[in-house]
N, CA, C and O atoms as a GROMACS GRO file, in nm:
protein
  604
    1ASP      N    1   6.944  10.696   8.895
    1ASP     CA    2   6.854  10.599   8.954
    1ASP      C    3   6.914  10.459   8.949
    1ASP      O    4   6.902  10.383   9.045
    2GLU      N    5   6.978  10.423   8.838
    2GLU     CA    6   7.037  10.291   8.825
    2GLU      C    7   7.147  10.268   8.928
    2GLU      O    8   7.158  10.159   8.984
    3ILE      N    9   7.227  10.370   8.952
    3ILE     CA   10   7.339  10.356   9.045
    3ILE      C   11   7.291  10.361   9.190
    3ILE      O   12   7.349  10.297   9.277
    4GLY      N   13   7.185  10.436   9.215
    4GLY     CA   14   7.131  10.448   9.350
    4GLY      C   15   7.210  10.540   9.441
    4GLY      O   16   7.195  10.534   9.563
    5GLU      N   17   7.292  10.625   9.384
    5GLU     CA   18   7.373  10.717   9.463
    5GLU      C   19   7.307  10.854   9.468
    5GLU      O   20   7.225  10.890   9.384
    6GLU      N   21   7.346  10.931   9.570
    6GLU     CA   22   7.296  11.068   9.582
    6GLU      C   23   7.374  11.163   9.492
    6GLU      O   24   7.322  11.263   9.442
    7CYS      N   25   7.504  11.129   9.472
    7CYS     CA   26   7.593  11.216   9.396
    7CYS      C   27   7.669  11.129   9.296
    7CYS      O   28   7.724  11.025   9.332
    8VAL      N   29   7.673  11.172   9.170
    8VAL     CA   30   7.740  11.095   9.065
    8VAL      C   31   7.831  11.189   8.985
    8VAL      O   32   7.789  11.297   8.944
    9TRP      N   33   7.956  11.146   8.965
    9TRP     CA   34   8.048  11.218   8.879
    9TRP      C   35   8.047  11.152   8.742
    9TRP      O   36   8.053  11.030   8.731
   10ILE      N   37   8.039  11.234   8.638
   10ILE     CA   38   8.034  11.183   8.501
   10ILE      C   39   8.168  11.215   8.434
   10ILE      O   40   8.212  11.330   8.436
   11PRO      N   41   8.233  11.114   8.376
   11PRO     CA   42   8.364  11.136   8.312
   11PRO      C   43   8.356  11.236   8.197
   11PRO      O   44   8.247  11.275   8.155
   12PRO      N   45   8.472  11.278   8.144
   12PRO     CA   46   8.475  11.381   8.041
   12PRO      C   47   8.389  11.349   7.919
   12PRO      O   48   8.383  11.235   7.872
   13PHE      N   49   8.322  11.453   7.871
   13PHE     CA   50   8.240  11.443   7.751
   13PHE      C   51   8.244  11.578   7.681
   13PHE      O   52   8.286  11.677   7.741
   14GLN      N   53   8.202  11.582   7.558
   14GLN     CA   54   8.202  11.706   7.482
   14GLN      C   55   8.063  11.729   7.425
   14GLN      O   56   8.002  11.639   7.367
   15LEU      N   57   8.014  11.851   7.441
   15LEU     CA   58   7.884  11.888   7.385
   15LEU      C   59   7.902  11.931   7.240
   15LEU      O   60   8.010  11.973   7.200
   16LYS      N   61   7.797  11.920   7.162
   16LYS     CA   62   7.803  11.954   7.019
   16LYS      C   63   7.843  12.099   6.997
   16LYS      O   64   7.917  12.130   6.903
   17TYR      N   65   7.795  12.188   7.081
   17TYR     CA   66   7.814  12.331   7.060
   17TYR      C   67   7.936  12.387   7.135
   17TYR      O   68   7.956  12.509   7.138
   18SER      N   69   8.017  12.301   7.197
   18SER     CA   70   8.130  12.348   7.276
   18SER      C   71   8.260  12.286   7.226
   18SER      O   72   8.263  12.170   7.185
   19ALA      N   73   8.367  12.364   7.230
   19ALA     CA   74   8.498  12.314   7.192
   19ALA      C   75   8.569  12.252   7.312
   19ALA      O   76   8.671  12.184   7.296
   20HIS      N   77   8.516  12.274   7.432
   20HIS     CA   78   8.578  12.226   7.555
   20HIS      C   79   8.518  12.095   7.600
   20HIS      O   80   8.400  12.067   7.580
   21LYS      N   81   8.603  12.014   7.663
   21LYS     CA   82   8.553  11.894   7.729
   21LYS      C   83   8.501  11.934   7.866
   21LYS      O   84   8.549  12.030   7.927
   22LEU      N   85   8.403  11.859   7.913
   22LEU     CA   86   8.341  11.887   8.042
   22LEU      C   87   8.339  11.760   8.126
   22LEU      O   88   8.337  11.649   8.073
   23VAL      N   89   8.338  11.778   8.259
   23VAL     CA   90   8.303  11.671   8.351
   23VAL      C   91   8.180  11.722   8.426
   23VAL      O   92   8.162  11.843   8.440
   24ALA      N   93   8.097  11.632   8.472
   24ALA     CA   94   7.973  11.675   8.536
   24ALA      C   95   7.957  11.608   8.671
   24ALA      O   96   8.002  11.496   8.695
   25LEU      N   97   7.891  11.681   8.757
   25LEU     CA   98   7.850  11.630   8.888
   25LEU      C   99   7.698  11.637   8.889
   25LEU      O  100   7.641  11.744   8.867
   26GLN      N  101   7.635  11.526   8.916
   26GLN     CA  102   7.489  11.526   8.927
   26GLN      C  103   7.454  11.490   9.070
   26GLN      O  104   7.503  11.391   9.126
   27TYR      N  105   7.368  11.572   9.128
   27TYR     CA  106   7.330  11.555   9.268
   27TYR      C  107   7.178  11.548   9.279
   27TYR      O  108   7.107  11.635   9.228
   28ARG      N  109   7.131  11.447   9.346
   28ARG     CA  110   6.987  11.426   9.364
   28ARG      C  111   6.936  11.527   9.468
   28ARG      O  112   6.992  11.540   9.576
   29ILE      N  113   6.828  11.600   9.433
   29ILE     CA  114   6.769  11.697   9.524
   29ILE      C  115   6.642  11.635   9.584
   29ILE      O  116   6.552  11.592   9.513
   30VAL      N  117   6.640  11.632   9.717
   30VAL     CA  118   6.529  11.570   9.790
   30VAL      C  119   6.465  11.674   9.880
   30VAL      O  120   6.536  11.752   9.945
   31GLY      N  121   6.332  11.677   9.884
   31GLY     CA  122   6.260  11.770   9.970
   31GLY      C  123   6.285  11.740  10.117
   31GLY      O  124   6.281  11.624  10.159
   32VAL      N  125   6.311  11.844  10.196
   32VAL     CA  126   6.344  11.827  10.337
   32VAL      C  127   6.224  11.776  10.417
   32VAL      O  128   6.240  11.693  10.506
   33ASP      N  129   6.106  11.823  10.385
   33ASP     CA  130   5.987  11.785  10.463
   33ASP      C  131   5.924  11.654  10.415
   33ASP      O  132   5.873  11.577  10.497
   34THR      N  133   5.928  11.626  10.283
   34THR     CA  134   5.860  11.507  10.231
   34THR      C  135   5.955  11.394  10.193
   34THR      O  136   5.912  11.280  10.172
   35PHE      N  137   6.084  11.425  10.184
   35PHE     CA  138   6.186  11.329  10.141
   35PHE      C  139   6.157  11.272  10.002
   35PHE      O  140   6.205  11.164   9.968
   36GLN      N  141   6.080  11.344   9.923
   36GLN     CA  142   6.055  11.304   9.786
   36GLN      C  143   6.157  11.372   9.694
   36GLN      O  144   6.203  11.483   9.719
   37GLU      N  145   6.190  11.300   9.588
   37GLU     CA  146   6.287  11.356   9.493
   37GLU      C  147   6.223  11.471   9.418
   37GLU      O  148   6.116  11.456   9.358
   38LEU      N  149   6.290  11.586   9.421
   38LEU     CA  150   6.241  11.705   9.353
   38LEU      C  151   6.304  11.722   9.215
   38LEU      O  152   6.248  11.787   9.127
   39GLY      N  153   6.421  11.665   9.198
   39GLY     CA  154   6.490  11.680   9.071
   39GLY      C  155   6.637  11.646   9.086
   39GLY      O  156   6.679  11.588   9.186
   40VAL      N  157   6.714  11.681   8.984
   40VAL     CA  158   6.857  11.654   8.983
   40VAL      C  159   6.930  11.783   8.947
   40VAL      O  160   6.895  11.850   8.849
   41LEU      N  161   7.031  11.816   9.025
   41LEU     CA  162   7.115  11.932   8.997
   41LEU      C  163   7.237  11.882   8.921
   41LEU      O  164   7.307  11.792   8.968
   42THR      N  165   7.263  11.941   8.804
   42THR     CA  166   7.379  11.904   8.724
   42THR      C  167   7.473  12.023   8.717
   42THR      O  168   7.433  12.133   8.679
   43VAL      N  169   7.598  12.000   8.754
   43VAL     CA  170   7.700  12.104   8.747
   43VAL      C  171   7.806  12.056   8.649
   43VAL      O  172   7.866  11.950   8.668
   44ASN      N  173   7.829  12.134   8.544
   44ASN     CA  174   7.932  12.101   8.445
   44ASN      C  175   8.057  12.183   8.473
   44ASN      O  176   8.049  12.304   8.495
   45LEU      N  177   8.171  12.117   8.472
   45LEU     CA  178   8.300  12.184   8.489
   45LEU      C  179   8.382  12.164   8.363
   45LEU      O  180   8.393  12.052   8.313
   46LYS      N  181   8.439  12.272   8.311
   46LYS     CA  182   8.531  12.257   8.198
   46LYS      C  183   8.658  12.189   8.249
   46LYS      O  184   8.710  12.223   8.355
   47THR      N  185   8.706  12.092   8.172
   47THR     CA  186   8.832  12.028   8.211
   47THR      C  187   8.946  12.130   8.205
   47THR      O  188   9.048  12.111   8.272
   48LEU      N  189   8.930  12.236   8.127
   48LEU     CA  190   9.028  12.344   8.122
   48LEU      C  191   9.047  12.407   8.260
   48LEU      O  192   9.159  12.442   8.298
   49TYR      N  193   8.938  12.420   8.336
   49TYR     CA  194   8.945  12.473   8.474
   49TYR      C  195   9.028  12.379   8.562
   49TYR      O  196   9.112  12.424   8.640
   50LEU      N  197   9.004  12.249   8.548
   50LEU     CA  198   9.081  12.152   8.626
   50LEU      C  199   9.228  12.152   8.584
   50LEU      O  200   9.316  12.138   8.668
   51ASN      N  201   9.254  12.166   8.453
   51ASN     CA  202   9.392  12.176   8.404
   51ASN      C  203   9.464  12.295   8.469
   51ASN      O  204   9.578  12.283   8.511
   52ASN      N  205   9.395  12.409   8.475
   52ASN     CA  206   9.454  12.529   8.536
   52ASN      C  207   9.484  12.507   8.683
   52ASN      O  208   9.585  12.555   8.734
   53LEU      N  209   9.395  12.436   8.753
   53LEU     CA  210   9.420  12.405   8.894
   53LEU      C  211   9.546  12.319   8.909
   53LEU      O  212   9.630  12.347   8.994
   54LEU      N  213   9.558  12.216   8.827
   54LEU     CA  214   9.673  12.126   8.836
   54LEU      C  215   9.802  12.194   8.792
   54LEU      O  216   9.910  12.157   8.838
   55SER      N  217   9.793  12.292   8.702
   55SER     CA  218   9.915  12.356   8.652
   55SER      C  219   9.985  12.439   8.760
   55SER      O  220  10.100  12.479   8.741
   56ARG      N  221   9.919  12.464   8.870
   56ARG     CA  222   9.983  12.536   8.981
   56ARG      C  223  10.081  12.446   9.057
   56ARG      O  224  10.164  12.495   9.134
   57TYR      N  225  10.072  12.316   9.034
   57TYR     CA  226  10.153  12.220   9.108
   57TYR      C  227  10.233  12.134   9.011
   57TYR      O  228  10.206  12.132   8.891
   58GLY      N  229  10.330  12.063   9.064
   58GLY     CA  230  10.406  11.968   8.984
   58GLY      C  231  10.492  12.031   8.878
   58GLY      O  232  10.498  11.982   8.765
   59MET      N  233  10.561  12.141   8.912
   59MET     CA  234  10.640  12.212   8.813
   59MET      C  235  10.749  12.125   8.750
   59MET      O  236  10.775  12.134   8.630
   60ALA      N  237  10.815  12.040   8.831
   60ALA     CA  238  10.923  11.958   8.778
   60ALA      C  239  10.869  11.832   8.712
   60ALA      O  240  10.939  11.770   8.632
   61GLY      N  241  10.748  11.793   8.743
   61GLY     CA  242  10.694  11.668   8.692
   61GLY      C  243  10.557  11.687   8.629
   61GLY      O  244  10.520  11.796   8.587
   62TYR      N  245  10.484  11.579   8.626
   62TYR     CA  246  10.352  11.577   8.563
   62TYR      C  247  10.248  11.537   8.667
   62TYR      O  248  10.273  11.454   8.754
   63LEU      N  249  10.132  11.599   8.656
   63LEU     CA  250  10.017  11.562   8.740
   63LEU      C  251   9.901  11.530   8.648
   63LEU      O  252   9.872  11.604   8.554
   64TYR      N  253   9.835  11.419   8.676
   64TYR     CA  254   9.719  11.378   8.597
   64TYR      C  255   9.604  11.343   8.690
   64TYR      O  256   9.624  11.286   8.797
   65LEU      N  257   9.486  11.378   8.647
   65LEU     CA  258   9.364  11.327   8.706
   65LEU      C  259   9.309  11.232   8.602
   65LEU      O  260   9.272  11.273   8.492
   66ALA      N  261   9.302  11.103   8.637
   66ALA     CA  262   9.263  11.000   8.540
   66ALA      C  263   9.135  10.931   8.585
   66ALA      O  264   9.115  10.906   8.704
   67GLY      N  265   9.049  10.902   8.489
   67GLY     CA  266   8.925  10.832   8.516
   67GLY      C  267   8.948  10.686   8.548
   67GLY      O  268   9.061  10.637   8.542
   68GLU      N  269   8.840  10.616   8.581
   68GLU     CA  270   8.850  10.475   8.621
   68GLU      C  271   8.908  10.387   8.510
   68GLU      O  272   8.977  10.289   8.540
   69ASN      N  273   8.882  10.420   8.382
   69ASN     CA  274   8.938  10.339   8.274
   69ASN      C  275   9.065  10.400   8.215
   69ASN      O  276   9.104  10.365   8.104
   70GLY      N  277   9.130  10.491   8.288
   70GLY     CA  278   9.259  10.544   8.247
   70GLY      C  279   9.256  10.664   8.155
   70GLY      O  280   9.362  10.712   8.115
   71GLU      N  281   9.136  10.715   8.120
   71GLU     CA  282   9.132  10.833   8.034
   71GLU      C  283   9.172  10.957   8.114
   71GLU      O  284   9.145  10.967   8.233
   72ILE      N  285   9.237  11.050   8.046
   72ILE     CA  286   9.284  11.172   8.111
   72ILE      C  287   9.166  11.268   8.128
   72ILE      O  288   9.098  11.302   8.031
   73ILE      N  289   9.143  11.310   8.252
   73ILE     CA  290   9.039  11.408   8.280
   73ILE      C  291   9.102  11.547   8.285
   73ILE      O  292   9.047  11.643   8.230
   74ALA      N  293   9.217  11.558   8.352
   74ALA     CA  294   9.288  11.685   8.360
   74ALA      C  295   9.437  11.657   8.375
   74ALA      O  296   9.477  11.550   8.421
   75GLN      N  297   9.517  11.756   8.335
   75GLN     CA  298   9.663  11.742   8.344
   75GLN      C  299   9.726  11.879   8.362
   75GLN      O  300   9.665  11.980   8.326
   76ASN      N  301   9.848  11.882   8.417
   76ASN     CA  302   9.912  12.010   8.445
   76ASN      C  303   9.996  12.062   8.330
   76ASN      O  304  10.033  12.180   8.329
   77LYS      N  305  10.029  11.978   8.232
   77LYS     CA  306  10.111  12.021   8.118
   77LYS      C  307  10.044  11.977   7.989
   77LYS      O  308   9.965  11.882   7.988
   78SER      N  309  10.076  12.048   7.881
   78SER     CA  310  10.010  12.017   7.754
   78SER      C  311  10.061  11.888   7.691
   78SER      O  312   9.984  11.817   7.625
   79GLU      N  313  10.190  11.855   7.711
   79GLU     CA  314  10.240  11.729   7.656
   79GLU      C  315  10.189  11.612   7.741
   79GLU      O  316  10.178  11.623   7.863
   80THR      N  317  10.160  11.503   7.675
   80THR     CA  318  10.098  11.389   7.742
   80THR      C  319  10.192  11.269   7.741
   80THR      O  320  10.250  11.236   7.638
   81LEU      N  321  10.205  11.206   7.855
   81LEU     CA  322  10.282  11.082   7.866
   81LEU      C  323  10.188  10.964   7.843
   81LEU      O  324  10.066  10.981   7.849
   82PRO      N  325  10.240  10.845   7.818
   82PRO     CA  326  10.155  10.728   7.793
   82PRO      C  327  10.085  10.682   7.921
   82PRO      O  328  10.132  10.591   7.990
   83LEU      N  329   9.973  10.745   7.953
   83LEU     CA  330   9.905  10.722   8.080
   83LEU      C  331   9.849  10.581   8.094
   83LEU      O  332   9.853  10.525   8.203
   84LYS      N  333   9.799  10.523   7.987
   84LYS     CA  334   9.745  10.386   7.996
   84LYS      C  335   9.855  10.288   8.036
   84LYS      O  336   9.833  10.199   8.118
   85GLU      N  337   9.973  10.306   7.980
   85GLU     CA  338  10.088  10.222   8.015
   85GLU      C  339  10.127  10.243   8.162
   85GLU      O  340  10.161  10.148   8.232
   86ILE      N  341  10.121  10.368   8.206
   86ILE     CA  342  10.156  10.401   8.345
   86ILE      C  343  10.055  10.340   8.442
   86ILE      O  344  10.094  10.284   8.545
   87THR      N  345   9.925  10.349   8.411
   87THR     CA  346   9.824  10.292   8.501
   87THR      C  347   9.835  10.139   8.505
   87THR      O  348   9.811  10.079   8.610
   88LYS      N  349   9.872  10.077   8.395
   88LYS     CA  350   9.894   9.932   8.396
   88LYS      C  351  10.010   9.897   8.489
   88LYS      O  352  10.003   9.799   8.564
   89GLU      N  353  10.116   9.978   8.484
   89GLU     CA  354  10.231   9.957   8.572
   89GLU      C  355  10.191   9.972   8.718
   89GLU      O  356  10.234   9.893   8.803
   90ILE      N  357  10.110  10.071   8.748
   90ILE     CA  358  10.061  10.093   8.885
   90ILE      C  359   9.979   9.974   8.931
   90ILE      O  360   9.998   9.924   9.042
   91ASP      N  361   9.886   9.928   8.847
   91ASP     CA  362   9.801   9.814   8.882
   91ASP      C  363   9.884   9.688   8.903
   91ASP      O  364   9.857   9.609   8.994
   92ARG      N  365   9.984   9.668   8.818
   92ARG     CA  366  10.068   9.549   8.827
   92ARG      C  367  10.150   9.551   8.956
   92ARG      O  368  10.165   9.448   9.023
   93ALA      N  369  10.203   9.667   8.992
   93ALA     CA  370  10.288   9.677   9.112
   93ALA      C  371  10.204   9.671   9.240
   93ALA      O  372  10.247   9.613   9.340
   94GLY      N  373  10.086   9.731   9.237
   94GLY     CA  374  10.000   9.731   9.354
   94GLY      C  375  10.052   9.814   9.470
   94GLY      O  376  10.011   9.795   9.584
   95GLU      N  377  10.143   9.907   9.442
   95GLU     CA  378  10.201   9.993   9.545
   95GLU      C  379  10.170  10.138   9.511
   95GLU      O  380  10.134  10.170   9.398
   96ASN      N  381  10.186  10.226   9.611
   96ASN     CA  382  10.160  10.368   9.588
   96ASN      C  383  10.276  10.440   9.519
   96ASN      O  384  10.255  10.545   9.459
   97ASP      N  385  10.396  10.385   9.528
   97ASP     CA  386  10.512  10.446   9.464
   97ASP      C  387  10.578  10.344   9.373
   97ASP      O  388  10.614  10.235   9.417
   98VAL      N  389  10.593  10.379   9.246
   98VAL     CA  390  10.647  10.290   9.144
   98VAL      C  391  10.750  10.369   9.064
   98VAL      O  392  10.734  10.490   9.046
   99THR      N  393  10.855  10.302   9.016
   99THR     CA  394  10.946  10.369   8.922
   99THR      C  395  10.919  10.315   8.783
   99THR      O  396  10.885  10.198   8.764
  100HIS      N  397  10.934  10.404   8.685
  100HIS     CA  398  10.903  10.367   8.547
  100HIS      C  399  10.991  10.451   8.454
  100HIS      O  400  11.015  10.569   8.480
  101VAL      N  401  11.039  10.390   8.346
  101VAL     CA  402  11.122  10.460   8.248
  101VAL      C  403  11.036  10.500   8.129
  101VAL      O  404  10.969  10.416   8.069
  102ILE      N  405  11.038  10.630   8.095
  102ILE     CA  406  10.964  10.682   7.980
  102ILE      C  407  11.062  10.761   7.895
  102ILE      O  408  11.124  10.857   7.943
  103ASP      N  409  11.077  10.722   7.771
  103ASP     CA  410  11.170  10.788   7.678
  103ASP      C  411  11.310  10.802   7.736
  103ASP      O  412  11.374  10.906   7.720
  104GLY      N  413  11.358  10.699   7.803
  104GLY     CA  414  11.493  10.699   7.857
  104GLY      C  415  11.509  10.771   7.989
  104GLY      O  416  11.619  10.772   8.044
  105GLU      N  417  11.405  10.832   8.041
  105GLU     CA  418  11.413  10.903   8.168
  105GLU      C  419  11.334  10.826   8.274
  105GLU      O  420  11.222  10.781   8.251
  106LYS      N  421  11.397  10.813   8.392
  106LYS     CA  422  11.336  10.737   8.500
  106LYS      C  423  11.250  10.831   8.587
  106LYS      O  424  11.295  10.939   8.626
  107TYR      N  425  11.126  10.787   8.615
  107TYR     CA  426  11.031  10.865   8.694
  107TYR      C  427  10.988  10.787   8.818
  107TYR      O  428  10.983  10.664   8.817
  108ILE      N  429  10.958  10.860   8.923
  108ILE     CA  430  10.888  10.801   9.037
  108ILE      C  431  10.741  10.837   9.018
  108ILE      O  432  10.706  10.953   8.998
  109ILE      N  433  10.657  10.736   9.023
  109ILE     CA  434  10.513  10.755   9.004
  109ILE      C  435  10.445  10.734   9.138
  109ILE      O  436  10.462  10.629   9.201
  110SER      N  437  10.369  10.831   9.180
  110SER     CA  438  10.292  10.821   9.304
  110SER      C  439  10.147  10.852   9.271
  110SER      O  440  10.120  10.938   9.187
  111TYR      N  441  10.054  10.784   9.334
  111TYR     CA  442   9.914  10.806   9.303
  111TYR      C  443   9.826  10.785   9.425
  111TYR      O  444   9.868  10.726   9.524
  112ASP      N  445   9.707  10.834   9.414
  112ASP     CA  446   9.605  10.810   9.516
  112ASP      C  447   9.470  10.804   9.445
  112ASP      O  448   9.446  10.878   9.350
  113THR      N  449   9.384  10.716   9.491
  113THR     CA  450   9.251  10.704   9.433
  113THR      C  451   9.154  10.788   9.516
  113THR      O  452   9.149  10.775   9.638
  114LEU      N  453   9.078  10.873   9.448
  114LEU     CA  454   8.981  10.959   9.516
  114LEU      C  455   8.858  10.875   9.548
  114LEU      O  456   8.796  10.820   9.458
  115PRO      N  457   8.821  10.865   9.676
  115PRO     CA  458   8.712  10.774   9.714
  115PRO      C  459   8.575  10.812   9.657
  115PRO      O  460   8.492  10.725   9.632
  116VAL      N  461   8.550  10.940   9.638
  116VAL     CA  462   8.418  10.984   9.592
  116VAL      C  463   8.393  10.947   9.447
  116VAL      O  464   8.283  10.908   9.411
  117THR      N  465   8.496  10.959   9.363
  117THR     CA  466   8.479  10.939   9.220
  117THR      C  467   8.542  10.810   9.168
  117THR      O  468   8.502  10.760   9.062
  118GLY      N  469   8.639  10.756   9.240
  118GLY     CA  470   8.714  10.642   9.189
  118GLY      C  471   8.823  10.684   9.092
  118GLY      O  472   8.893  10.599   9.037
  119TRP      N  473   8.839  10.814   9.070
  119TRP     CA  474   8.942  10.866   8.982
  119TRP      C  475   9.076  10.862   9.054
  119TRP      O  476   9.081  10.856   9.177
  120ARG      N  477   9.184  10.866   8.977
  120ARG     CA  478   9.318  10.865   9.034
  120ARG      C  479   9.390  10.997   9.009
  120ARG      O  480   9.383  11.054   8.900
  121MET      N  481   9.458  11.044   9.114
  121MET     CA  482   9.549  11.156   9.100
  121MET      C  483   9.688  11.093   9.090
  121MET      O  484   9.734  11.028   9.183
  122ILE      N  485   9.753  11.113   8.975
  122ILE     CA  486   9.881  11.048   8.947
  122ILE      C  487   9.989  11.155   8.929
  122ILE      O  488   9.973  11.247   8.849
  123GLY      N  489  10.097  11.142   9.004
  123GLY     CA  490  10.209  11.234   8.994
  123GLY      C  491  10.333  11.162   8.944
  123GLY      O  492  10.365  11.054   8.992
  124LEU      N  493  10.402  11.221   8.848
  124LEU     CA  494  10.527  11.165   8.795
  124LEU      C  495  10.637  11.268   8.815
  124LEU      O  496  10.627  11.381   8.768
  125ILE      N  497  10.742  11.228   8.886
  125ILE     CA  498  10.854  11.318   8.913
  125ILE      C  499  10.981  11.255   8.856
  125ILE      O  500  11.012  11.140   8.889
  126PRO      N  501  11.054  11.328   8.772
  126PRO     CA  502  11.180  11.273   8.720
  126PRO      C  503  11.280  11.255   8.835
  126PRO      O  504  11.300  11.346   8.915
  127ILE      N  505  11.342  11.139   8.842
  127ILE     CA  506  11.439  11.112   8.948
  127ILE      C  507  11.556  11.210   8.939
  127ILE      O  508  11.613  11.249   9.040
  128ARG      N  509  11.590  11.249   8.816
  128ARG     CA  510  11.697  11.347   8.795
  128ARG      C  511  11.670  11.476   8.872
  128ARG      O  512  11.760  11.534   8.932
  129GLU      N  513  11.544  11.522   8.870
  129GLU     CA  514  11.506  11.646   8.941
  129GLU      C  515  11.523  11.629   9.092
  129GLU      O  516  11.571  11.720   9.159
  130LEU      N  517  11.484  11.513   9.143
  130LEU     CA  518  11.501  11.488   9.286
  130LEU      C  519  11.648  11.488   9.325
  130LEU      O  520  11.686  11.543   9.428
  131GLN      N  521  11.731  11.425   9.241
  131GLN     CA  522  11.875  11.421   9.268
  131GLN      C  523  11.935  11.561   9.264
  131GLN      O  524  12.021  11.594   9.346
  132ASN      N  525  11.891  11.645   9.170
  132ASN     CA  526  11.940  11.783   9.163
  132ASN      C  527  11.903  11.860   9.288
  132ASN      O  528  11.984  11.937   9.340
  133ASN      N  529  11.781  11.841   9.338
  133ASN     CA  530  11.738  11.910   9.459
  133ASN      C  531  11.820  11.865   9.580
  133ASN      O  532  11.854  11.946   9.666
  134ILE      N  533  11.853  11.736   9.586
  134ILE     CA  534  11.935  11.685   9.696
  134ILE      C  535  12.075  11.745   9.689
  134ILE      O  536  12.131  11.787   9.790
  135ARG      N  537  12.132  11.749   9.566
  135ARG     CA  538  12.265  11.809   9.548
  135ARG      C  539  12.266  11.956   9.589
  135ARG      O  540  12.358  12.001   9.657
  136ASN      N  541  12.164  12.030   9.548
  136ASN     CA  542  12.157  12.172   9.586
  136ASN      C  543  12.150  12.188   9.737
  136ASN      O  544  12.211  12.278   9.793
  137GLY      N  545  12.075  12.101   9.803
  137GLY     CA  546  12.066  12.105   9.949
  137GLY      C  547  12.200  12.073  10.014
  137GLY      O  548  12.237  12.136  10.113
  138GLN      N  549  12.272  11.975   9.958
  138GLN     CA  550  12.404  11.939  10.012
  138GLN      C  551  12.502  12.055   9.996
  138GLN      O  552  12.577  12.085  10.088
  139ILE      N  553  12.501  12.119   9.881
  139ILE     CA  554  12.591  12.232   9.856
  139ILE      C  555  12.560  12.346   9.953
  139ILE      O  556  12.652  12.407  10.009
  140LEU      N  557  12.432  12.374   9.973
  140LEU     CA  558  12.392  12.480  10.067
  140LEU      C  559  12.437  12.446  10.208
  140LEU      O  560  12.486  12.534  10.280
  141MET      N  561  12.422  12.321  10.250
  141MET     CA  562  12.461  12.282  10.385
  141MET      C  563  12.612  12.290  10.403
  141MET      O  564  12.659  12.339  10.506
  142ILE      N  565  12.690  12.243  10.305
  142ILE     CA  566  12.835  12.248  10.315
  142ILE      C  567  12.882  12.393  10.318
  142ILE      O  568  12.971  12.428  10.396
  143THR      N  569  12.825  12.477  10.233
  143THR     CA  570  12.860  12.620  10.231
  143THR      C  571  12.830  12.684  10.366
  143THR      O  572  12.912  12.762  10.418
  144SER      N  573  12.716  12.654  10.423
  144SER     CA  574  12.680  12.709  10.555
  144SER      C  575  12.777  12.663  10.662
  144SER      O  576  12.816  12.742  10.748
  145MET      N  577  12.816  12.537  10.657
  145MET     CA  578  12.911  12.486  10.756
  145MET      C  579  13.048  12.553  10.742
  145MET      O  580  13.113  12.584  10.842
  146LEU      N  581  13.094  12.574  10.617
  146LEU     CA  582  13.221  12.641  10.595
  146LEU      C  583  13.219  12.785  10.643
  146LEU      O  584  13.314  12.832  10.706
  147VAL      N  585  13.110  12.855  10.613
  147VAL     CA  586  13.097  12.995  10.656
  147VAL      C  587  13.093  12.999  10.809
  147VAL      O  588  13.154  13.086  10.870
  148GLY      N  589  13.021  12.903  10.871
  148GLY     CA  590  13.015  12.896  11.018
  148GLY      C  591  13.151  12.866  11.078
  148GLY      O  592  13.187  12.924  11.180
  149ALA      N  593  13.228  12.778  11.015
  149ALA     CA  594  13.361  12.744  11.066
  149ALA      C  595  13.456  12.863  11.055
  149ALA      O  596  13.536  12.887  11.145
  150VAL      N  597  13.447  12.938  10.944
  150VAL     CA  598  13.533  13.056  10.926
  150VAL      C  599  13.499  13.164  11.028
  150VAL      O  600  13.588  13.227  11.085
  151LEU      N  601  13.370  13.184  11.050
  151LEU     CA  602  13.329  13.285  11.151
  151LEU      C  603  13.370  13.242  11.289
  151LEU      O  604  13.344  13.313  11.386
   0.00000   0.00000   0.00000
């Protein structure tokens, strides 16, 4: 009621009786004929479910779903990078692609803000991995050209 929205996402929280963190979606239910509020539908999602979704992607790098104040909602790997420092770097640069050094390794950081929740999807890819992929592509292309020339 205070926010005045039809749909509200609630950042991660933990219930007393659960070992898992949850995020919640609350949706206002309104009667079709009277347009009066009938109640509120609350859907709780385990952050573990979101972690499993993200773990399908970003094999070479890290994927984070971060709340508005930088807290981690979901991530694709169990080890955690200094996300608060990374979000400060993103805010300072004001660009969608930023480079940042973490523990001596250089990363490309790309992000997008989800309009519905205000949360950020942040991807970190080691530059070394990108360079290896480019080298592999170059080797494949040169090999193909040599085989084509011999034939």
